[in-house]
C-alpha positions in Angstrom: -35.4 -19.2 22.1 -33.7 -16.0 21.1 -30.3 -17.5 21.9 -31.0 -20.5 19.6 -32.1 -18.2 16.7 -29.1 -16.0 17.2 -26.8 -19.0 17.1 -28.4 -20.3 13.9 -28.0 -16.9 12.3 -24.4 -16.7 13.2 -23.7 -20.2 11.8 -25.5 -19.3 8.6 -23.4 -16.1 8.2 -20.2 -18.1 8.8 -21.2 -20.7 6.3 -21.9 -18.0 3.7 -18.5 -16.5 4.3 -16.8 -19.9 3.9 -18.5 -20.6 0.6 -17.8 -17.1 -0.7 -14.1 -17.5 0.0 -14.0 -21.1 -1.3 -14.7 -19.9 -4.8 -11.8 -17.4 -4.8 -8.1 -17.9 -5.0 -5.0 -15.7 -4.6 -1.4 -16.1 -5.7 1.8 -14.2 -4.6 5.2 -13.6 -6.1 6.7 -12.6 -9.4 6.1 -14.5 -12.6 7.9 -13.8 -15.9 7.3 -15.0 -19.5 9.9 -17.1 -21.2 11.3 -14.2 -23.2 11.7 -12.0 -20.0 9.5 -9.3 -21.5 6.5 -9.2 -19.2 6.5 -9.7 -15.4 3.5 -10.0 -13.2 3.9 -9.3 -9.5 1.1 -10.5 -7.3 0.5 -9.4 -3.7 -2.8 -9.8 -2.0 -5.4 -8.7 -4.5 -3.0 -6.3 -6.2 -1.0 -6.9 -9.4 1.8 -4.9 -11.0 2.7 -5.7 -14.6 6.1 -4.6 -15.9 6.8 -4.6 -19.6 10.4 -4.4 -20.8 10.4 -1.9 -23.6 14.1 -2.7 -24.5 14.6 1.0 -25.4 13.6 3.6 -22.8 11.8 3.2 -19.6 9.8 0.0 -18.7 6.0 0.3 -18.8 4.5 -0.3 -15.3 0.8 -0.9 -14.8 -0.8 -1.3 -11.4 -4.2 -2.7 -10.7 -6.2 -5.5 -9.0 -7.0 -9.1 -9.9 -9.3 -11.8 -8.8 -9.3 -15.5 -9.5 -12.6 -17.4 -9.5 -14.2 -20.4 -11.1 -16.5 -19.9 -14.0 -19.8 -21.7 -14.8 -17.8 -24.6 -16.3 -15.9 -25.0 -13.0 -12.6 -23.7 -14.6 -10.4 -21.0 -13.1 -10.4 -17.5 -14.6 -8.4 -14.5 -13.7 -9.8 -11.0 -14.1 -7.6 -7.8 -14.2 -8.9 -4.3 -13.6 -6.8 -1.2 -14.0 -8.4 2.1 -13.1 -6.8 5.3 -14.4 -3.9 3.4 -16.2 -3.7 4.4 -19.8 -1.8 1.2 -20.8 -4.1 -1.0 -18.7 -6.7 -1.5 -21.4 -4.4 -3.9 -23.2 -4.2 -6.2 -20.1 -7.7 -5.7 -18.5 -10.3 -8.4 -18.8 -11.0 -12.0 -17.9 -8.7 -14.8 -19.1 -8.4 -18.5 -18.5 -6.0 -19.3 -15.6 -4.0 -22.3 -14.5 -1.0 -23.0 -12.3 1.4 -25.9 -12.3 4.9 -27.2 -12.2 7.2 -28.3 -15.0 9.0 -31.7 -14.9 12.1 -29.8 -13.8 10.3 -28.4 -10.8 9.8 -24.8 -12.1 6.5 -23.3 -10.9 4.3 -21.4 -13.4 1.0 -19.8 -14.0 -0.8 -19.7 -17.3 -2.8 -16.7 -18.3 -4.7 -17.3 -21.5 -2.2 -19.1 -23.8 1.0 -17.7 -22.1 3.0 -19.4 -19.3 4.8 -17.2 -16.8 7.4 -18.8 -14.6 8.0 -18.0 -11.0 11.2 -15.9 -10.4 
């Protein structure tokens, strides 16, 4: 009897883990806007945003991101930047989509802006 209960508990934990992971998504690689000003580099749950300042050094912001479905079953991306003074401008939750152009270029869309894979 103990073995049956243990097996049921293990199965329940595995199912919970599967459903928890099913609601999350990750991406990898570098994506740049059409004007080549802002670049997002994704690796695991980390993100590095590089902003080309044209004059002087580029601004580099490092943080974390997560992609999850909202209550309306639409994807959203959330950025968090701890201790980054420029991170406040990029932190928060935004609509998220990914796709491919007719020419075969892969892209992601964060809010209203498309970023193309480098």
